[in-house]
DRENLUMSE-51070 format. One record per residue (C-alpha): residue in three letters; y, z, x. Coordinates in steps of 0.02 Angstrom, whole numbers, padded with zeros to 5 digits, always signed. Layout:
<mardrens>
ALAYZX
...
</mardrens>
This chain:
<mardrens>
MET+01712-04857+00205
GLY+01871-04840+00102
ILE+01861-04650+00116
PHE+01843-04665+00305
TYR+02002-04772+00321
ALA+02094-04652+00204
ILE+02051-04505+00318
ILE+02109-04604+00471
ASN+02273-04647+00387
VAL+02305-04465+00339
PHE+02261-04411+00517
LEU+02381-04538+00595
GLY+02514-04496+00467
LEU+02512-04314+00523
TRP+02530-04357+00709
TRP+02686-04250+00720
LEU+02578-04099+00672
TRP+02427-04116+00787
LEU+02501-04212+00937
PRO+02609-04066+01001
VAL+02457-03951+00993
VAL+02352-04075+01094
LEU+02491-04098+01223
ILE+02515-03910+01242
ALA+02327-03887+01268
VAL+02323-04024+01400
PHE+02476-03950+01488
ILE+02396-03777+01494
GLU+02235-03848+01565
LEU+02327-03946+01701
TRP+02441-03798+01739
VAL+02294-03678+01763
ARG+02204-03806+01871
HIS+02360-03826+01980
LEU+02378-03637+01997
LYS+02195-03617+02045
THR+02207-03755+02176
THR+02360-03671+02251
ALA+02275-03500+02251
ILE+02118-03568+02335
LYS+02221-03655+02471
ALA+02309-03490+02505
LEU+02144-03399+02541
LYS+02116-03356+02724
TRP+01937-03371+02787
THR+01837-03299+02932
PHE+01683-03385+03002
LEU+01549-03269+03073
GLU+01387-03299+03168
ILE+01247-03173+03140
LYS+01118-03140+03275
VAL+00972-03024+03237
SER+00841-02948+03352
ARG+00666-03020+03372
ASP+00574-02868+03303
ILE+00634-02863+03123
GLU+00501-02776+03018
LYS+00607-02759+02862
SER+00569-02859+02706
PRO+00697-02965+02612
LYS+00734-02804+02515
SER+00860-02765+02653
MET+00952-02927+02615
GLU+00947-02883+02431
GLN+01040-02722+02473
ILE+01171-02823+02569
PHE+01202-02935+02419
SER+01211-02781+02309
GLY+01351-02713+02418
LEU+01444-02879+02422
HIS+01441-02886+02232
GLY+01578-02754+02240
ILE+01712-02887+02273
ILE+01706-02938+02091
THR+01878-02947+02010
LYS+01923-02937+01828
ILE+02049-03078+01806
LYS+02180-03030+01679
PHE+02277-03149+01566
ILE+02435-03145+01672
ASP+02334-03169+01833
LYS+02247-03324+01764
TYR+02391-03412+01677
TRP+02534-03366+01794
LYS+02459-03330+01965
GLY+02303-03440+01955
LYS+02196-03299+02025
VAL+02014-03345+02060
GLN+01858-03246+02100
GLU+01830-03254+02289
TRP+01661-03312+02354
PHE+01553-03312+02510
SER+01459-03451+02597
PHE+01295-03400+02679
GLU+01230-03539+02791
ILE+01083-03590+02899
ALA+01116-03730+03023
GLY+00995-03826+03132
ILE+01103-03910+03264
ASP+01016-04010+03403
GLY+00861-03901+03383
ALA+00949-03732+03391
VAL+00948-03624+03232
TYR+01102-03526+03178
PHE+01144-03405+03038
PHE+01326-03404+02979
ILE+01433-03321+02846
ARG+01602-03385+02789
THR+01698-03245+02706
PRO+01876-03216+02644
GLU+01965-03129+02787
GLN+02000-02974+02683
PHE+01813-02944+02659
ARG+01759-02963+02841
THR+01742-02775+02868
LEU+01639-02758+02710
VAL+01521-02899+02764
GLU+01497-02824+02937
ALA+01468-02649+02867
GLN+01337-02710+02744
ILE+01242-02807+02877
HIS+01246-02666+03006
ALA+01188-02542+02874
GLN+01025-02641+02855
TYR+01013-02722+03029
PRO+01093-02598+03152
ASP+01052-02707+03304
ALA+01131-02865+03233
GLU+01272-02948+03329
ILE+01415-03017+03223
SER+01546-03125+03307
GLU+01686-03237+03246
VAL+01656-03417+03298
LEU+01729-03590+03267
ASP+01670-03679+03111
TYR+01538-03809+03154
ALA+01563-03911+02994
GLY+01735-03982+03036
PRO+01686-04082+03191
ILE+01528-04146+03107
ALA+01626-04201+02952
LYS+01750-04301+03057
LYS+01615-04417+03127
THR+01510-04432+02968
PRO+01477-04555+02891
SER+01510-04690+03021
LYS+01423-04830+03115
THR+01349-04704+03236
TYR+01310-04557+03116
ASP+01229-04559+02945
ILE+01208-04424+02813
SER+01094-04385+02667
GLY+01141-04237+02558
ALA+01094-04150+02396
GLU+01150-04010+02281
LEU+01019-03908+02190
ILE+01020-03848+02010
LEU+00895-03754+01903
GLU+00772-03848+01792
LYS+00781-03718+01652
ASP+00906-03594+01583
ASP+00983-03465+01700
PHE+00882-03319+01629
PHE+00717-03394+01689
PRO+00683-03328+01867
ILE+00622-03424+02019
ARG+00478-03358+02124
THR+00541-03209+02225
TYR+00489-03119+02385
PRO+00368-02991+02307
PHE+00254-03141+02271
PHE+00249-03185+02457
GLU+00212-03007+02514
GLU+00037-02935+02533
LYS-00017-02758+02575
GLU-00101-02814+02737
GLU+00032-02863+02863
GLU-00077-03005+02930
ARG-00066-03091+02760
ARG+00121-03066+02742
VAL+00213-03231+02717
ASP+00398-03259+02748
PRO+00469-03404+02644
MET+00604-03428+02777
ALA+00469-03488+02900
SER+00462-03659+02816
PHE+00648-03689+02841
LEU+00655-03624+03019
GLU+00505-03728+03071
ILE+00592-03887+03011
LEU+00759-03841+03091
SER+00682-03794+03259
LYS+00597-03965+03275
LEU+00759-04066+03268
LYS+00803-04180+03413
ALA+00970-04193+03503
GLY+01090-04282+03385
GLU+01003-04216+03227
ASN+01074-04082+03112
ILE+01013-03998+02954
LEU+01142-03891+02864
ILE+01102-03775+02718
GLN+01241-03691+02620
TYR+01232-03556+02486
LEU+01397-03527+02396
MET+01395-03367+02295
LYS+01518-03264+02195
PRO+01480-03107+02093
THR+01475-03114+01905
VAL+01455-02992+01761
GLU+01439-03125+01626
LYS+01339-03070+01474
GLU+01314-03237+01387
TRP+01163-03290+01494
LYS+01082-03120+01465
GLU+01108-03138+01277
ARG+01018-03306+01283
GLY+00878-03222+01380
GLN+00863-03083+01252
GLU+00861-03210+01111
PHE+00717-03301+01198
ILE+00619-03138+01218
ASN+00649-03089+01036
LYS+00590-03260+00978
LEU+00434-03248+01086
MET+00396-03076+01014
GLY+00435-03126+00835
LYS+00588-03014+00822
LYS+00746-03058+00731
THR+00899-03083+00840
ALA+01058-02998+00782
THR+01193-03127+00745
LYS+01372-03101+00799
GLU+01490-03051+00658
SER+01663-03122+00633
TRP+01810-03010+00589
LEU+01789-03063+00407
ASP+01605-03014+00409
ARG+01650-02845+00482
ALA+01785-02818+00350
LEU+01680-02872+00200
GLY+01511-02828+00277
PRO+01471-02670+00176
ILE+01521-02751+00009
ASP+01430-02913+00048
GLU+01272-02820+00102
PHE+01275-02712-00055
ILE+01282-02864-00171
ILE+01141-02955-00077
ASN+01030-02800-00077
LEU+01063-02775-00263
ILE+01007-02953-00302
LYS+00855-02935-00186
ALA+00805-02773-00272
ILE+00790-02866-00438
LEU+00703-03023-00376
ILE+00600-02973-00223
TYR+00466-02842-00206
PRO+00521-02719-00068
ILE+00436-02717+00103
TRP+00417-02540+00166
GLY+00455-02482+00343
GLU+00273-02449+00388
LYS+00225-02628+00356
LYS+00369-02691+00465
LYS+00311-02581+00608
GLU+00133-02645+00592
GLU+00194-02826+00596
SER+00299-02791+00751
LYS+00152-02711+00841
ALA+00041-02855+00791
SER+00162-02984+00862
ILE+00167-02892+01031
ALA-00022-02878+01033
ASN-00038-03065+01002
LEU+00059-03111+01159
THR-00043-03191+01297
SER-00047-03118+01473
GLY+00064-03263+01530
GLU+00193-03228+01395
LYS+00196-03043+01439
ALA+00221-03086+01623
LEU+00361-03205+01577
ILE+00450-03073+01473
GLU+00434-02947+01615
ALA+00504-03073+01741
ILE+00653-03118+01630
GLU+00692-02934+01598
ASN+00681-02899+01785
LYS+00805-03040+01821
MET+00927-02980+01688
ALA+00917-02799+01749
LYS+00987-02836+01923
LEU+01160-02883+01987
ALA+01192-03069+01983
PHE+01295-03204+02070
ARG+01350-03377+02019
VAL+01274-03492+02150
SER+01285-03669+02217
ILE+01163-03735+02347
ARG+01197-03887+02458
PHE+01102-03956+02604
ALA+01125-04107+02715
TYR+01034-04201+02851
ILE+01155-04280+02976
ALA+01096-04380+03126
ARG+01135-04524+03241
SER+01096-04687+03153
ASP+00967-04739+03284
ILE+00859-04583+03256
PHE+00898-04550+03072
SER+00738-04501+02979
ARG+00733-04471+02791
ALA+00573-04371+02817
ASN+00681-04222+02869
MET+00773-04227+02703
ALA+00607-04233+02611
ALA+00547-04084+02715
ILE+00694-03975+02660
ASN+00666-04027+02479
GLY+00485-03975+02500
ALA+00533-03807+02574
PHE+00635-03764+02420
LYS+00486-03805+02309
GLN+00395-03649+02367
PHE+00511-03551+02251
ASN+00465-03657+02099
THR+00349-03602+01960
VAL+00278-03701+01815
ASN+00306-03570+01680
MET+00470-03498+01743
ASN+00606-03590+01842
ALA+00623-03717+01980
PHE+00751-03803+02090
LYS+00789-03988+02069
SER+00918-04107+02140
ASN+01079-04139+02045
SER+01085-04329+02039
GLU+01273-04324+02002
ALA+01316-04236+02166
GLY+01201-04315+02296
THR+01233-04456+02419
SER+01122-04592+02344
ALA+01185-04724+02221
ASP+01119-04865+02114
PRO+01169-05050+02109
PRO+01286-05138+02090
PHE+01391-05113+02248
LYS+01262-04986+02308
LYS+01319-04980+02491
ARG+01502-04954+02446
LYS+01462-04819+02317
GLU+01345-04729+02438
PHE+01478-04730+02574
LEU+01605-04651+02455
ARG+01478-04522+02393
LYS+01434-04475+02572
GLN+01618-04450+02612
SER+01641-04343+02458
PHE+01486-04239+02495
ILE+01530-04196+02675
GLU+01708-04155+02621
ARG+01643-04033+02489
TYR+01523-03957+02615
ALA+01651-03936+02754
ASN+01778-03857+02635
ARG+01647-03752+02544
LYS+01713-03818+02380
TRP+01650-03734+02223
PRO+01572-03864+02107
LYS+01666-03902+01946
LYS+01504-03885+01850
LYS+01316-03867+01876
ASP+01323-03699+01965
PHE+01195-03572+01906
ILE+01151-03387+01907
LEU+01031-03298+02025
ASN+01009-03110+02041
ILE+01010-03019+02207
GLU+00819-03021+02221
GLU+00817-03211+02203
LEU+00960-03230+02329
ALA+00871-03119+02455
THR+00717-03229+02437
ILE+00804-03392+02479
TYR+00920-03320+02613
HIS+00869-03178+02729
TYR+00842-03148+02914
PRO+00663-03189+02966
ILE+00535-03050+02988
LEU+00435-03015+03146
THR+00292-03134+03098
VAL+00407-03287+03104
GLU+00405-03368+03276
THR+00559-03479+03304
PRO+00598-03493+03490
THR+00758-03593+03461
MET+00834-03468+03339
ARG+00986-03379+03412
ARG+00944-03194+03421
VAL+01005-03034+03502
GLU+00935-03045+03679
SER+00935-02858+03717
LYS+00962-02699+03620
LYS+01116-02595+03652
ALA+01087-02413+03700
GLU+01206-02267+03678
PRO+01271-02189+03841
PRO+01186-02024+03891
VAL+01269-01865+03831
SER+01279-01798+04010
LEU+01380-01950+04071
PRO+01538-01884+04157
ILE+01703-01946+04084
GLY+01866-01964+04179
</mardrens>
C-alpha cells in the first residue's frame, strides 16, 4: 500500500508535466468535434422518391451494382481537412416508409451527388421514376411523441464481428422461378397492412469505407481456424533491428532445437485444411466473400409511429421478425441496440421513455450518424436488405410507375 501512495504522490507532484498534455488532447478532441458539427450542418441534402415498374424481373444483383457505383463518393480525408476544415465522409439514407397503408421508397442524398444517384438507378432500372419530394419525417417528428401520437423505435447492430456475414440474397434464390423468394416481401406485407394513422419507417444510413482493420481481424480468424500463424505487425524498432534479432534467435534455435524441414510444414498445413468440417469451410468461404467486395459503414433504424388509440406493439415485433430472416446461427445476425431504443427501465420509467422517444425521432428525422455502434456490410449484404421488389411480390399499395414511357417515332414531323 505504501508503494501505491508513493506512486500517487509522484504522479500528483508532476502535474505540471502531464496536465498540459491532457488539456491539449481534450482541446483537440472538442475542436475536431466542433468542426465536424459545423461541416455536417453545412451539407445540403436532396430528398428523392423512387417509383419502379410492376414487372421487375431483376434480382437484388442490380441493387448491388447501384451500391457499387455509389461507393465512388468515398473521400480520403487529409490531416489539414480533418483538423482545420472538419471534413467528413458524406453518406446516404435509403428508406422504406409505410404511411397510412401506402408504401414508399426514398433516398436522401447530398445535393452534389443527386445526378450520380439518378444515373446509377436508371442504369439498372430504366423505367424508374425519380422525383424530388418533401421530406415526410419532419412533420411526423413534430407531433411525436405526444398525447395523441406514440412511438416505438430501435437501432440494429450486429451480434458478431463485422467480418461475419449475414444471410444474403443468393440464399433466397432458386433456379425455378416459382420457388424464388424475395426477402423484401416480408417488409412490404407488414407496411401495406397499416391503417390510417399508422406509420412504419425504416432507415438505412450508409457511407463508403475502405478500412482494412476489420478485414485483418477476419483474416486472423480464418488463419486461426486453419491452424496458420498470423503475421504480427512490426514496430519501427523491429524493422530496424529485425535482421540482427532474427539471426541471433535462429542461431540459438539451431543449437537447442532439432530443425523442422519444409516438407513437414507443408504436410501439417495440408492436414489442418483437410481436418476442417464442411461448416467451417463454408464459413471461411462466406467471410472471404464478404471481405472481397466493396463495403459501407451502416446504421439501421426503424420506428413504429401511430395514434395512441390504435397503437399496436405487434407491428414493431413484426418488423423485428422480418429482419431475423437475414440471421444465421453460425455467421452473423441483427439485434437491437438497447442503448439507442425508446424503452427504459425504472426508476422514473415514463419520464426516461419520453426523453428517449424524443431523442430517437430527432436522430431519425435528421438522419444523424450514430456516435458508436455502426457496423460494416458489403454491397451484397446491403442489396439483400434494401432493393426494389421483384415481379413475384404483390403489394397493391406500393407506389409504382403507372405506365411505361415510350420514345417518339422516328418519322414524327418536327417544327
